[in-house]
Every structure is written in C-alpha cells, then in structure tokens.
KEKERO-206237 format. One record per residue: chain; residue in one letter; x, y, z of N, C-alpha, C in turn. Coordinates in steps of 0.05 Angstrom, whole numbers, plus 5000, padded with zeros to 4 digits. Example, Ala and Ser with C-alpha at 12.3 -4.5 7.8 and 13.67 -1.06 7.14 Angstrom:
% residues 2
   ch   aa    n.x    n.y    n.z   ca.x   ca.y   ca.z    c.x    c.y    c.z
    A    a   5264   4886   5156   5246   4910   5156   5264   4934   5156
    A    s   5257   4955   5142   5273   4979   5143   5258   5001   5157
***
This chain:
% residues 208
   ch   aa    n.x    n.y    n.z   ca.x   ca.y   ca.z    c.x    c.y    c.z
    A    m   7430   6124   1640   7414   6139   1659   7428   6165   1666
    A    r   7412   6186   1667   7423   6213   1673   7436   6214   1701
    A    a   7457   6230   1703   7471   6233   1728   7452   6243   1750
    A    s   7433   6261   1743   7415   6272   1763   7397   6251   1774
    A    t   7390   6231   1758   7373   6209   1768   7388   6192   1788
    A    w   7413   6187   1782   7429   6171   1801   7433   6186   1827
    A    v   7438   6212   1825   7441   6228   1849   7415   6227   1866
    A    y   7392   6229   1853   7367   6228   1867   7363   6201   1881
    A    r   7371   6180   1867   7368   6154   1879   7386   6150   1904
    A    w   7410   6160   1902   7428   6157   1924   7419   6174   1948
    A    v   7409   6197   1943   7399   6214   1965   7375   6200   1978
    A    a   7357   6190   1961   7333   6176   1971   7342   6151   1987
    A    a   7361   6136   1976   7369   6112   1990   7382   6118   2017
    A    l   7398   6139   2018   7411   6146   2044   7390   6155   2064
    A    a   7370   6171   2054   7349   6180   2072   7333   6157   2083
    A    i   7325   6139   2066   7310   6116   2075   7326   6098   2093
    A    f   7351   6094   2087   7368   6077   2103   7371   6089   2132
    A    g   7376   6115   2133   7380   6127   2159   7354   6130   2175
    A    a   7332   6136   2162   7307   6142   2176   7289   6118   2180
    A    v   7293   6097   2163   7274   6075   2164   7288   6048   2167
    A    i   7306   6042   2149   7317   6015   2147   7332   6007   2173
    A    v   7349   6025   2182   7365   6019   2205   7348   6015   2230
    A    p   7330   6034   2237   7314   6030   2261   7294   6008   2260
    A    l   7285   6001   2236   7265   5980   2233   7276   5954   2223
    A    l   7303   5952   2221   7316   5927   2213   7305   5916   2187
    A    q   7301   5934   2168   7292   5928   2141   7263   5919   2140
    A    v   7248   5926   2160   7219   5920   2160   7205   5943   2146
    A    q   7186   5938   2129   7172   5959   2116   7157   5976   2136
    A    p   7162   6003   2137   7150   6020   2156   7121   6025   2150
    A    a   7105   6031   2171   7077   6037   2166   7066   6058   2185
    A    k   7084   6073   2196   7075   6094   2215   7062   6117   2199
    A    a   7043   6130   2212   7032   6155   2201   7035   6177   2222
    A    f   7026   6172   2246   7032   6190   2268   7056   6180   2283
    A    k   7072   6198   2294   7094   6191   2312   7082   6181   2338
    A    p   7096   6164   2353   7085   6154   2378   7075   6176   2397
    A    y   7089   6199   2399   7080   6219   2417   7055   6233   2407
    A    t   7050   6233   2381   7025   6244   2371   7002   6225   2378
    A    h   7006   6199   2377   6986   6180   2386   6980   6184   2415
    A    t   7001   6189   2431   6998   6193   2460   6982   6218   2465
    A    k   6988   6239   2450   6973   6265   2453   6944   6261   2447
    A    i   6938   6247   2425   6910   6242   2418   6897   6225   2440
    A    g   6912   6205   2450   6901   6188   2471   6895   6204   2496
    A    d   6912   6224   2503   6907   6241   2526   6881   6256   2523
    A    q   6875   6265   2499   6850   6280   2495   6826   6261   2498
    A    a   6828   6237   2488   6806   6218   2491   6803   6210   2520
    A    y   6825   6206   2534   6825   6199   2562   6811   6221   2579
    A    e   6818   6246   2574   6806   6268   2589   6776   6269   2584
    A    d   6768   6264   2560   6740   6265   2553   6724   6243   2568
    A    v   6736   6219   2569   6723   6197   2583   6721   6200   2613
    A    v   6743   6207   2625   6744   6208   2655   6728   6232   2666
    A    a   6722   6251   2649   6707   6274   2658   6679   6267   2666
    A    d   6666   6250   2651   6638   6243   2656   6630   6215   2648
    A    g   6649   6198   2640   6642   6171   2632   6631   6170   2604
    A    k   6636   6191   2588   6625   6192   2561   6647   6203   2542
    A    v   6643   6196   2516   6660   6209   2496   6641   6226   2478
    A    t   6651   6248   2470   6635   6266   2453   6647   6266   2425
    A    i   6630   6258   2405   6639   6258   2377   6619   6274   2361
    A    d   6629   6294   2348   6612   6311   2331   6588   6321   2347
    A    g   6592   6329   2372   6571   6340   2388   6552   6320   2401
    A    v   6557   6295   2396   6539   6274   2408   6554   6259   2429
    A    d   6542   6255   2453   6554   6240   2475   6548   6211   2473
    A    y   6569   6195   2477   6566   6165   2477   6576   6155   2504
    A    s   6559   6139   2517   6567   6128   2543   6588   6107   2540
    A    v   6607   6106   2558   6629   6087   2558   6622   6065   2579
    A    p   6627   6040   2573   6621   6019   2593   6635   6025   2619
    A    t   6622   6019   2641   6632   6025   2667   6660   6014   2671
    A    e   6664   5989   2662   6690   5976   2666   6712   5992   2652
    A    v   6706   6003   2628   6726   6018   2613   6732   6044   2627
    A    y   6711   6057   2636   6714   6083   2650   6731   6079   2675
    A    e   6726   6058   2691   6741   6053   2715   6770   6046   2708
    A    a   6775   6031   2686   6802   6023   2678   6818   6048   2671
    A    l   6806   6066   2655   6821   6090   2647   6825   6108   2671
    A    r   6805   6111   2687   6807   6129   2711   6828   6120   2730
    A    d   6830   6094   2735   6848   6083   2755   6876   6076   2745
    A    y   6878   6071   2719   6904   6062   2708   6911   6077   2682
    A    p   6913   6104   2684   6919   6119   2660   6946   6112   2647
    A    q   6965   6103   2664   6992   6096   2653   6990   6072   2634
    A    f   6972   6053   2640   6968   6030   2623   6955   6038   2597
    A    y   6935   6056   2599   6922   6066   2575   6942   6081   2557
    A    r   6958   6098   2569   6977   6114   2553   6998   6095   2540
    A    g   7006   6074   2554   7024   6055   2543   7012   6041   2519
    A    g   6987   6035   2521   6973   6022   2499   6971   6039   2474
    A    t   6970   6066   2477   6967   6083   2454   6992   6082   2435
    A    i   7014   6071   2444   7037   6067   2427   7030   6046   2406
    A    g   7013   6027   2412   7003   6008   2393   7025   5991   2381
    A    p   7021   5981   2356   7040   5964   2343   7066   5979   2335
    A    d   7067   6005   2339   7092   6019   2335   7113   6010   2355
    A    g   7105   5998   2377   7124   5988   2397   7117   5961   2409
    A    f   7091   5953   2408   7082   5928   2420   7070   5909   2399
    A    p   7076   5883   2401   7092   5870   2421   7122   5876   2418
    A    d   7131   5883   2394   7158   5893   2390   7158   5907   2363
    A    i   7178   5924   2358   7177   5941   2334   7178   5925   2308
    A    v   7193   5902   2308   7195   5887   2283   7168   5873   2276
    A    y   7156   5859   2295   7131   5846   2290   7109   5867   2286
    A    g   7109   5888   2302   7088   5908   2299   7088   5921   2272
    A    q   7112   5929   2263   7114   5943   2237   7114   5925   2213
    A    g   7124   5900   2217   7126   5882   2195   7102   5864   2190
    A    v   7086   5860   2211   7063   5842   2208   7036   5856   2215
    A    i   7035   5867   2239   7009   5878   2248   7000   5901   2231
    A    h   7018   5921   2228   7010   5945   2213   7002   5939   2184
    A    p   7020   5926   2169   7013   5923   2140   6994   5900   2134
    A    a   6991   5881   2152   6977   5857   2143   6954   5848   2161
    A    t   6956   5850   2187   6936   5837   2205   6926   5856   2226
    A    t   6923   5882   2220   6914   5901   2240   6886   5894   2251
    A    g   6867   5888   2234   6840   5882   2243   6839   5857   2260
    A    e   6853   5836   2252   6854   5811   2267   6867   5816   2295
    A    w   6889   5831   2295   6903   5836   2320   6886   5853   2339
    A    m   6873   5873   2329   6857   5890   2346   6833   5875   2358
    A    r   6821   5857   2342   6799   5841   2352   6809   5822   2374
    A    y   6833   5811   2370   6845   5793   2389   6850   5807   2416
    A    v   6863   5831   2414   6869   5846   2438   6843   5854   2452
    A    y   6823   5862   2437   6797   5870   2449   6784   5846   2463
    A    d   6783   5823   2449   6770   5799   2461   6784   5790   2486
    A    q   6811   5789   2484   6826   5779   2507   6824   5798   2531
    A    a   6822   5824   2526   6819   5843   2548   6793   5839   2563
    A    w   6772   5835   2547   6746   5831   2561   6745   5804   2574
    A    a   6757   5784   2562   6758   5757   2575   6773   5758   2602
    A    a   6792   5776   2603   6808   5779   2628   6791   5790   2651
    A    q   6769   5802   2645   6752   5814   2666   6738   5793   2682
    A    t   6735   5769   2671   6721   5748   2685   6738   5723   2690
    A    n   6762   5723   2679   6781   5701   2683   6796   5705   2709
    A    t   6784   5698   2731   6796   5702   2757   6818   5682   2763
    A    t   6820   5661   2747   6842   5641   2751   6868   5653   2741
    A    a   6868   5664   2717   6892   5676   2706   6898   5704   2718
    A    y   6876   5718   2724   6879   5746   2735   6862   5748   2760
    A    p   6873   5740   2782   6857   5737   2807   6848   5764   2819
    A    t   6860   5786   2812   6852   5812   2824   6838   5829   2803
    A    l   6820   5846   2813   6806   5864   2795   6825   5883   2782
    A    a   6846   5891   2797   6865   5910   2786   6878   5900   2761
    A    e   6886   5874   2761   6899   5862   2737   6881   5864   2713
    A    g   6856   5857   2716   6837   5858   2694   6833   5886   2684
    A    r   6831   5905   2701   6827   5933   2693   6852   5944   2679
    A    q   6875   5936   2688   6900   5945   2675   6901   5935   2646
    A    i   6894   5910   2643   6893   5898   2616   6873   5913   2598
    A    l   6850   5919   2610   6829   5933   2594   6839   5961   2586
    A    a   6852   5975   2605   6861   6002   2599   6882   6001   2576
    A    f   6901   5982   2578   6921   5979   2556   6907   5973   2530
    A    a   6888   5955   2530   6875   5947   2505   6861   5970   2492
    A    y   6847   5987   2508   6833   6009   2496   6853   6031   2487
    A    g   6876   6032   2499   6897   6050   2488   6906   6040   2461
    A    y   6910   6013   2459   6918   6001   2434   6898   6006   2412
    A    l   6872   6004   2419   6851   6009   2400   6850   6039   2392
    A    t   6856   6056   2411   6857   6085   2405   6879   6090   2384
    A    h   6901   6077   2386   6922   6079   2366   6912   6072   2338
    A    a   6898   6049   2337   6887   6040   2311   6867   6060   2300
    A    a   6851   6071   2317   6831   6091   2307   6845   6115   2296
    A    g   6867   6124   2308   6883   6146   2298   6895   6140   2271
    A    d   6905   6115   2269   6918   6107   2244   6898   6105   2220
    A    m   6873   6098   2226   6853   6096   2205   6851   6122   2190
    A    w   6852   6144   2205   6851   6170   2193   6879   6179   2183
    A    a   6899   6175   2199   6926   6185   2193   6938   6173   2168
    A    h   6935   6147   2165   6947   6135   2141   6935   6145   2115
    A    t   6908   6148   2116   6895   6159   2092   6905   6188   2087
    A    f   6907   6203   2108   6916   6231   2106   6945   6233   2094
    A    v   6963   6217   2106   6991   6217   2096   6993   6206   2068
    A    n   6978   6185   2062   6979   6173   2035   6970   6194   2014
    A    e   6951   6210   2021   6942   6231   2003   6964   6250   1995
    A    f   6978   6260   2015   7000   6279   2011   7024   6266   1998
    A    a   7029   6241   2006   7052   6226   1995   7047   6215   1967
    A    e   7022   6216   1959   7013   6206   1932   7018   6176   1929
    A    g   7012   6162   1951   7014   6133   1950   7021   6121   1977
    A    v   7017   6095   1980   7024   6081   2005   7054   6078   2005
    A    f   7066   6074   2029   7095   6071   2031   7103   6046   2016
    A    p   7121   6048   1997   7129   6025   1981   7148   6006   1996
    A    a   7152   5982   1985   7171   5963   1996   7199   5974   1993
    A    v   7217   5966   2011   7244   5976   2011   7258   5971   1984
    A    g   7253   5947   1973   7266   5941   1947   7257   5960   1925
    A    e   7232   5968   1926   7222   5988   1906   7234   6015   1910
    A    v   7238   6022   1936   7250   6048   1942   7278   6051   1930
    A    l   7293   6029   1931   7321   6029   1922   7324   6026   1892
    A    t   7302   6018   1878   7305   6013   1849   7287   6030   1831
    A    e   7267   6043   1843   7248   6059   1827   7246   6087   1838
    A    v   7253   6107   1820   7253   6134   1828   7226   6144   1839
    A    d   7205   6137   1825   7178   6146   1834   7171   6135   1861
    A    k   7179   6110   1867   7173   6098   1893   7190   6111   1914
    A    a   7215   6118   1908   7232   6132   1927   7220   6159   1934
    A    a   7209   6172   1914   7196   6198   1919   7173   6196   1938
    A    i   7157   6175   1935   7134   6170   1953   7144   6166   1981
    A    a   7165   6150   1984   7176   6144   2010   7186   6169   2024
    A    l   7200   6186   2009   7210   6211   2020   7187   6230   2028
    A    r   7166   6230   2012   7143   6247   2020   7130   6237   2045
    A    h   7129   6210   2049   7119   6199   2073   7135   6209   2097
    A    i   7161   6207   2095   7178   6215   2117   7174   6245   2124
    A    i   7172   6261   2103   7169   6290   2107   7143   6297   2120
    A    v   7121   6285   2110   7094   6291   2120   7092   6280   2149
    A    e   7101   6256   2154   7100   6245   2181   7116   6261   2201
    A    g   7140   6271   2192   7156   6288   2209   7143   6314   2215
    A    y   7129   6325   2194   7115   6351   2198   7093   6348   2219
    A    l   7077   6326   2216   7056   6321   2235   7066   6318   2264
    A    g   7089   6303   2266   7101   6299   2292   7110   6325   2304
    A    d   7123   6342   2288   7133   6367   2298   7111   6386   2305
    A    a   7088   6383   2292   7065   6401   2297   7048   6392   2320
    A    t   7054   6370   2332   7039   6361   2355   7043   6379   2379
    A    a   7022   6388   2391   7024   6407   2413   7041   6395   2436
    A    g   7060   6410   2445   7077   6401   2467   7102   6387   2458
    A    f   7105   6383   2432   7129   6369   2422   7141   6384   2398
    A    d   7138   6410   2398   7147   6426   2375   7177   6429   2375
    A    g   7189   6425   2351   7217   6430   2347   7222   6454   2330
    A    n   7200   6465   2319   7202   6488   2301   7183   6510   2312
    A    s   7194   6531   2324   7178   6552   2336   7162   6568   2316
    A    d   7169   6566   2291   7155   6581   2270   7130   6566   2260
    A    q   7127   6541   2269   7105   6525   2259   7084   6523   2281
    A    g   7059   6524   2273   7037   6521   2293   7035   6493   2303
    A    s   7018   6489   2323   7015   6463   2336   6987   6452   2331
    A    i   6986   6427   2324   6961   6414   2321   6949   6409   2349
    A    g   6924   6416   2353   6911   6411   2378   6913   6434   2398
    A    e   6927   6455   2391   6928   6478   2409   6906   6498   2401
    A    d   6895   6512   2420   6875   6532   2415   6889   6558   2404
***
C-alpha cells in the first residue's frame, strides 16, 4: 500500500477518533445539525406559533391545536429543551446509537402518543402545568426530527453517502473520506447558524 494512503488513513482515523469516537463512546454518529442549530430552528417555529396560534408553511397558515399553542406559550424552556432531541435525550449513547440510526419513527410516535396521553392522565400528572410541559417538550423533540429529515439528506448529498460505521472508517479509505466530509459539512452548517458564528468571513444561515 502506498505511503500516501496510509497517511490519509491515519489522519482520517485521528479526526474521527477526536471528533466522534471519544464523545460518542464508539457509537455511530448520526447528527446533521448541531444542537444549537436545532435550537435556532426551534426558536423560529416557536415564534411563528405563539404569534397567532398558527404556523406558516410556503405561504399557507395552519392552525395549531390549542393545547400545543398554550404549552409552547407558557413553557418555552421545555420546548427548547426538546429541540435537542436524541442528540441528548434520553442520553447521548442511546440517542445516537439506537434512536437516530434505527428507531426514529417508532420513538417519535411514542413520544407524541405519551405526550397527548399525559393531557388526560390526571393520576400520573395531576396538574395542568405538568401535562403542558410534557407536550411542549414532545413538540420540541418532534421539531428536531423534522429538521433532521431535511438535514440528513442535505449532508448526505454533500458527503456523498451516509455516515459509515466506525469499523469501515478505520479500514476503508473511501468510507473515511465520507466520514470526514460529514464532519466538515456539519461543522460548516453549525458555524453558519445565526448567532453562533465562529468565522466572521462566513455568512449566517437564517439572517436577513
């Protein structure tokens, strides 16, 4: 094998180890947006809802259920916490190792169903506030998933593939290249998020 190939592999391995393997305890990563990008997107959705109880998509207004409107209006901190989604909840290992790559749809349905069940389960949640807090968190969690549906496709396009398994990254040059492109694109999107810029020469996503 050529020396340049070995050098490339070692650079890729070190990059993946430092940026992914250590923080995720060898769990396959599946992030597309950084957590603060999800929060920024959630803030925009939140502001749209609490303004008039509706969300506007492509120029069309859609009414939000009263319970959801009240939950977001009264407990924005729970909604914003939920927008971190499986990047942090229930914990980073389970979120990144199970929910993101394998059971996103099942988990989102479970969170959604349980949140609405909490609105009428006065035995487990005797106060209205508890139910609304759960609903706000759940809709934040769902907002994260909605962002990922777009973001993963976007990042995969630029990275020229889905993020490979760790074993593939360390043994196959083309897989390592895909992983590195993922890290670069995801980092660029994070840096370009309005309010979180680390590069003053780069524009911000979401700024007028």
